[in-house]
C-alpha positions as CSV (number, residue, x, y, z in Angstrom):
1,M,-20.5,-26.3,-122.9
2,T,-22.3,-23.3,-122.3
3,V,-22.4,-20.3,-125.1
4,L,-22.3,-16.6,-124.0
5,T,-24.0,-14.5,-126.7
6,A,-24.5,-10.7,-127.6
7,V,-27.7,-9.3,-127.2
8,P,-29.9,-8.9,-130.5
9,G,-29.9,-5.8,-132.1
10,A,-26.7,-4.6,-130.3
11,T,-23.1,-4.3,-131.6
12,R,-21.8,-7.5,-132.9
13,V,-19.7,-9.0,-130.0
14,P,-17.9,-11.9,-130.2
15,V,-19.3,-15.4,-129.2
16,L,-17.6,-16.7,-125.8
17,F,-18.0,-20.4,-125.1
18,R,-17.6,-21.3,-121.4
19,A,-15.6,-24.7,-121.0
20,A,-13.7,-26.7,-118.6
21,C,-10.5,-28.5,-118.4
22,P,-11.1,-32.3,-117.1
23,D,-7.4,-32.5,-116.4
24,C,-6.7,-29.4,-114.0
25,R,-10.2,-28.5,-114.0
26,A,-9.8,-24.8,-114.6
27,R,-12.9,-23.2,-115.7
28,F,-12.7,-20.7,-118.6
29,E,-14.2,-18.8,-121.7
30,L,-12.9,-19.4,-125.0
31,S,-13.6,-17.5,-128.5
32,A,-14.5,-19.3,-131.5
33,G,-11.1,-19.5,-132.9
34,A,-9.7,-21.1,-129.9
35,L,-12.2,-24.3,-130.8
36,R,-12.0,-26.8,-133.4
37,L,-15.2,-29.2,-134.2
38,A,-14.7,-32.3,-136.1
39,I,-17.8,-34.0,-137.6
40,G,-17.6,-37.6,-138.3
41,A,-19.8,-40.4,-139.3
42,S,-20.9,-41.5,-135.5
43,R,-20.7,-40.0,-132.2
44,R,-17.8,-41.4,-131.7
45,T,-16.0,-39.5,-134.4
46,T,-17.7,-36.3,-133.7
47,F,-15.9,-33.9,-130.9
48,Y,-14.4,-30.6,-130.4
49,S,-11.3,-29.9,-128.8
50,F,-9.0,-26.9,-127.5
51,T,-6.0,-26.2,-125.6
52,C,-6.7,-25.3,-121.7
53,P,-5.2,-22.2,-121.4
54,E,-4.4,-22.8,-117.9
55,C,-2.1,-26.0,-118.1
56,G,-1.8,-26.6,-121.8
57,V,-3.2,-30.0,-122.4
58,A,-4.8,-30.8,-125.4
59,V,-8.6,-31.4,-124.7
60,R,-10.9,-33.3,-126.9
61,K,-14.7,-33.6,-126.1
62,P,-17.4,-35.4,-127.8
63,A,-20.0,-33.4,-129.4
64,G,-23.4,-34.3,-129.4
65,E,-26.1,-32.6,-131.6
66,R,-26.7,-29.9,-129.6
67,I,-23.0,-28.8,-129.2
68,V,-22.6,-29.4,-132.8
69,E,-25.6,-26.6,-133.3
70,L,-24.0,-24.2,-130.8
71,L,-20.5,-24.6,-131.8
72,T,-21.3,-24.1,-135.6
73,G,-23.6,-21.5,-134.9
74,G,-21.0,-19.4,-132.8
75,G,-18.7,-19.6,-135.5
76,V,-16.3,-22.4,-134.8
77,R,-14.2,-23.7,-137.3
78,T,-15.2,-27.3,-138.4
79,L,-13.7,-30.0,-140.2
80,R,-15.9,-32.7,-141.6
81,L,-14.3,-36.5,-141.4
82,H,-14.8,-38.8,-144.2
83,S,-14.7,-42.4,-143.5
84,G,-12.7,-43.0,-146.6
85,V,-15.4,-45.9,-147.6
86,K,-16.3,-45.6,-151.1
87,A,-19.9,-46.5,-152.1
C-alpha cells in the first residue's frame, strides 16, 4: 500500500492509495472512499478492504500499524470492531 499525497501548501487534492489485486494482479490507485479499514483487538482482526476495479473481486488484506496510520491519515472510513467480551 502506497499513499500518493498532495504537495504541502498547494490546493487540497484528494489522497490516492496505490493497491494491487492478489487475484488478477492488477495495480491501480484508489480514493479514500473506495477503501474500508476495520480495526480489531488483534493483528488478525485488523484489515483493510476494497473491491478490485479490474476484476470485481472483494479484497481483504491485513493492516499493520503503519498501514492503519496511512489509511486513517488519508481519510479512509474506519470501523472499530469489538470482541463482545465484557470485563
